[in-house]
C-alpha positions in Angstrom: 20.4 31.0 20.7 17.6 29.1 22.7 15.9 26.4 20.9 13.1 24.1 20.9 13.7 20.2 19.5 11.1 18.0 18.1 11.7 14.5 17.3 9.2 12.5 15.2 9.9 8.7 14.6 7.9 6.7 12.4 8.2 3.1 11.0 9.8 4.7 7.7 11.4 8.0 9.0 13.0 9.7 11.7 12.8 13.5 11.9 14.4 16.1 14.0 13.7 19.9 14.0 15.2 22.7 15.9 13.2 25.7 16.3 14.2 29.1 17.5 12.3 31.1 20.1 9.8 32.5 17.2 9.1 29.1 15.9 11.4 29.4 12.9 13.4 26.3 11.5 17.0 26.7 12.4 17.8 23.2 11.2 16.4 19.8 10.6 17.4 16.2 9.8 15.5 13.5 7.7 16.6 9.9 8.1 15.1 6.4 7.2 14.1 4.5 10.6 15.1 1.1 9.1 13.6 -0.8 11.8 15.9 0.8 14.6 14.6 3.6 16.2 16.8 4.3 18.9 19.8 4.1 16.6 17.9 6.4 14.0 17.4 9.1 16.7 20.9 8.9 18.1 22.1 9.4 14.5 19.8 12.4 14.2 21.3 13.7 17.5 24.7 13.5 16.1 23.8 15.1 12.8 22.1 18.0 14.3 24.7 18.4 16.7 27.0 18.9 13.6 24.8 21.3 12.0 24.1 23.5 15.1 28.0 23.6 16.0 27.1 24.3 19.7 25.0 27.6 18.8 21.7 26.5 20.3 20.7 26.1 23.9 18.0 23.6 23.9 15.3 24.4 26.3 12.4 22.2 25.3 11.8 19.0 23.9 8.9 17.3 22.1 8.4 13.7 20.7 5.7 12.4 18.4 5.3 9.5 16.3 4.7 5.9 16.7 7.8 5.7 18.7 7.0 8.7 20.7 7.4 7.1 24.3 10.6 5.5 23.4 11.9 8.4 22.1 11.1 10.5 25.1 13.2 8.3 27.2 16.2 8.3 24.7 16.4 12.1 24.3 14.8 13.4 27.4 11.3 14.6 26.6 9.3 17.4 28.1 6.2 16.7 26.3 4.8 13.4 24.3 2.2 14.2 21.9 0.3 12.2 19.3 0.9 12.6 15.4 -2.5 13.9 14.8 -1.9 17.0 17.3 1.7 17.5 16.1 0.8 17.8 12.5 -2.3 19.9 13.0 0.1 22.5 15.2 2.9 22.6 12.4 0.4 23.1 9.6 -1.6 25.8 11.6 2.0 27.6 12.2 2.9 27.9 8.5 -0.3 27.7 6.6 -2.5 30.4 8.2 -6.3 29.3 8.7 -5.5 25.8 7.5 -8.8 23.9 7.5 -7.4 20.7 6.0 -4.2 18.7 6.5 -3.6 15.8 3.9 -0.8 13.7 5.5 0.7 10.8 3.5 3.9 9.0 4.9 5.3 5.4 4.0 3.2 3.4 6.1 0.1 5.2 7.1 -1.9 8.3 6.0 -4.0 10.9 7.9 -6.7 13.7 7.2 -7.1 16.2 9.5 -10.1 19.0 9.9 -9.5 21.9 11.8 -11.5 25.0 12.6 -10.1 27.9 14.0 -6.8 26.1 15.0 -8.4 23.2 16.5 -8.9 19.9 15.5 -12.5 19.0 14.9 -12.3 15.5 13.3 -9.3 13.1 11.6 -9.2 9.9 10.0 -6.4 7.5 9.6 -5.3 4.4 7.4 -2.8 2.2 9.1 -3.9 -1.1 7.3 -3.7 -1.0 3.3 -0.8 -0.2 1.6 -2.4 1.2 -1.4 -3.4 4.4 0.6 0.1 5.0 1.7 3.8 6.1 0.3 4.8 2.4 0.2 2.3 2.0 -2.6 4.4 4.2 -4.7 7.8 3.3 -3.4 6.9 -0.5 -4.5 5.9 0.3 -8.1 8.9 2.8 -8.5 11.0 -0.1 -7.7 9.2 -2.5 -10.1 9.6 0.3 -13.0 13.2 0.8 -11.7 13.0 4.5 -11.5 14.0 6.3 -8.5 10.9 7.5 -6.6 12.5 10.9 -6.2 12.1 11.2 -10.1 8.4 10.1 -9.9 7.0 13.9 -9.6 9.1 14.8 -12.8 7.7 11.8 -15.0 3.9 12.4 -13.7 4.0 16.2 -14.6 5.4 15.3 -18.4 1.6 13.3 -18.9 -1.1 15.2 -20.4 -3.4 12.7 -18.7 -3.0 9.6 -16.4 -3.7 5.8 -17.2 -6.8 4.7 -15.4 -5.1 2.1 -12.8 -7.4 0.5 -10.2 -6.2 1.9 -6.9 -8.2 0.0 -4.2 -5.5 -2.3 -3.7 -1.9 -2.4 -4.5 -2.0 -6.1 -5.8 -4.6 -5.2 -8.1 -3.0 -1.8 -9.1 0.4 -3.4 -10.1 -1.6 -6.2 -12.5 -3.5 -3.3 -14.0 -0.2 -1.5 -14.6 1.4 -4.2 -16.3 -1.4 -4.5 -18.6 -1.4 -0.5 -19.2 2.6 -1.2 -20.1 1.4 -4.1 -22.4 -0.9 -2.2 -24.4 1.4 0.8 -24.8 0.8 3.5 -22.5 3.7 5.8 -22.0 5.7 5.6 -18.8 4.6 9.2 -17.8 0.9 8.5 -18.1 1.1 5.3 -15.9 3.1 7.1 -13.2 0.6 9.8 -13.1 -2.0 7.2 -13.3 -0.6 5.7 -10.2 -0.6 9.1 -8.4 -4.2 9.7 -9.3 -5.0 6.1 -8.0 -3.5 6.9 -4.8 -5.4 10.0 -4.5 -8.6 8.2 -5.0 -7.9 5.5 -2.7 -7.1 8.5 -0.1 -10.4 10.4 -0.6 -12.6 7.3 -0.7 -11.1 5.9 2.4 -10.4 8.9 4.5 -12.3 12.0 3.2 -15.5 9.8 2.6 -17.4 12.7 0.9 -16.6 15.6 3.7 -16.4 18.9 2.2 -12.5 19.9 1.8 -12.6 23.5 2.1 -9.4 25.3 1.9 -6.7 26.4 2.8 -5.5 23.1 2.3 -1.9 21.8 3.4 -0.3 18.6 2.0 2.7 17.3 4.2 4.5 14.1 5.0 7.1 12.4 2.7 4.9 12.0 -0.4 4.3 15.5 -0.7 7.8 15.5 -2.5 6.0 14.1 -5.5 5.0 17.0 -7.8 2.3 14.3 -9.5 0.5 13.8 -6.1 0.0 17.5 -5.6 -1.5 18.0 -9.1 -3.6 14.8 -8.6 -4.8 16.2 -5.5 -6.0 19.6 -7.1 -7.5 18.0 -10.0 -9.4 15.5 -7.5 -10.6 18.3 -5.3 -10.7 21.4 -7.5 -8.8 23.2 -4.9 -5.4 24.6 -4.3 -3.1 22.5 -2.2 -0.3 24.1 -0.2 2.8 22.1 0.3 5.0 23.8 3.2 8.4 24.3 2.7 9.6 21.7 5.4 6.8 19.2 4.4 9.0 16.1 5.4 9.5 17.0 9.1 6.1 18.7 9.9 5.8 16.3 12.5 8.7 17.2 14.2 8.3 20.8 13.8 4.8 20.5 15.5 6.2 18.5 18.4 8.9 21.4 18.9 6.1 24.1 19.0 4.2 21.9 21.5 7.2 21.7 23.4 7.5 25.7 23.2 4.0 26.0 24.6 4.3 23.6 27.2 7.4 25.8 28.6 5.3 28.9 28.3 3.0 27.4 30.5 5.4 25.6 32.9 8.7 27.3 32.8 11.5 25.2 34.3 14.9 23.2 33.2 14.3 20.9 30.3 14.8 17.1 30.7 16.8 17.1 27.6 19.8 14.7 28.3 22.0 16.6 26.0 23.5 15.6 22.3 25.7 13.1 24.3 22.5 10.8 24.5 23.5 9.8 21.0 26.4 7.9 22.7 24.2 5.9 25.5 23.8 2.3 25.0 19.9 1.9 25.4 18.5 -1.4 25.1 14.6 -2.5 24.6 13.1 -5.9 25.6 9.6 -6.8 25.8 7.4 -9.2 28.3 3.8 -10.2 28.3 2.2 -8.6 31.5 -0.1 -11.7 32.4 -2.4 -9.5 34.8 -5.4 -10.6 32.6 -6.4 -12.3 29.4 -5.5 -9.8 27.4 -1.3 -10.4 28.1 -0.5 -7.1 26.8 3.2 -6.8 25.4 5.1 -4.5 27.6 8.0 -2.7 26.3 11.0 -1.9 28.6 13.9 0.3 28.0 17.2 -0.4 30.0 20.6 1.3 30.5 23.1 -0.2 32.4 20.8 -2.8 33.9 18.6 0.1 35.2 14.8 -0.1 33.9 14.1 3.6 32.8 10.5 3.1 31.3 7.9 0.6 30.6 5.0 0.9 28.5 2.4 -0.8 26.4 -0.6 -2.1 28.4 -3.9 -1.4 27.6 -5.1 -0.6 31.0 -1.9 1.7 32.3 -0.6 -0.8 34.9 2.7 -0.4 33.6 2.7 3.0 32.3 5.5 5.5 33.7 5.2 9.1 33.8 8.6 9.4 31.9 8.5 13.1 31.7 8.1 14.2 35.4 8.5 11.4 38.1 10.7 8.8 36.4 9.3 6.5 39.0 8.8 2.6 38.2 5.8 1.4 40.2 2.4 0.7 38.4 0.7 4.0 38.5 -2.4 1.8 40.0 -4.9 0.9 36.9 -6.7 -2.0 37.4 -6.1 -4.8 34.9 -9.7 -6.1 35.0 -10.9 -2.7 33.3 -8.8 -4.0 30.4 -12.0 -6.3 29.0 
């Protein structure tokens, strides 16, 4: 069987998905990144290889996520795309005619607007924890309830306690107050879900029309209380895809499939043996201008495989096709 591999590496989770020639999910892996993206990707490759048991010939690889360039070097990527594109493509594949994608991860959240399968607008929150999954993670730890049980508790509430959601610090103090005055735990937990939804809609949607079909994806979509809170807030049905937690990886695999249709040829995939390669990363300041950009370098056996990170592109390397190490020729003075 021929397959397409997608890898999505973020600050919280690392996801790998293998798709067949028709775009169906053959297998997937969901792991915690734990601040070590290379180790997480290699662990994911080992687990995916064990699941597939040699039954798939990988003919295309796509990477996405905050560590997408690093990941492409590690696995041998054929295409590198940002998270917005990957999530939009995946949503369009599983939710026909999707017009809005709600995506909430551990450290950031996104809203994507599509028309006829094309992204026409998007917004991201990468600053405030109150609009991300870490908001619920922190409160679940404080309450002593596994985050996996939050949905069950939230659905057990007739209504949610009104909790301030614009700031995670204020939300926690408000939650303590609600506990002290005798609100039920279910009401507090559902109130937290509603607070996160209000924060999300106020900071990202900003009053824009949320017309269906609407897809809700990302790790937080596992929380049934969040789905209910969204549907109440926008008075629309919200669809949670079957593989909601790995939609970024699915999108990357679909993009790799499209790339191979446009440009047939052998894949740059290094094979599942890449899980055993000793990759090392380091960084240095460019010093070419007053920006002093931090440049990331990845090395194997003292050989530099790639460098990236500058604002002007001076150190960027075409890691997919040319694998050269010379600066591409951008002018540092353009940074300013």
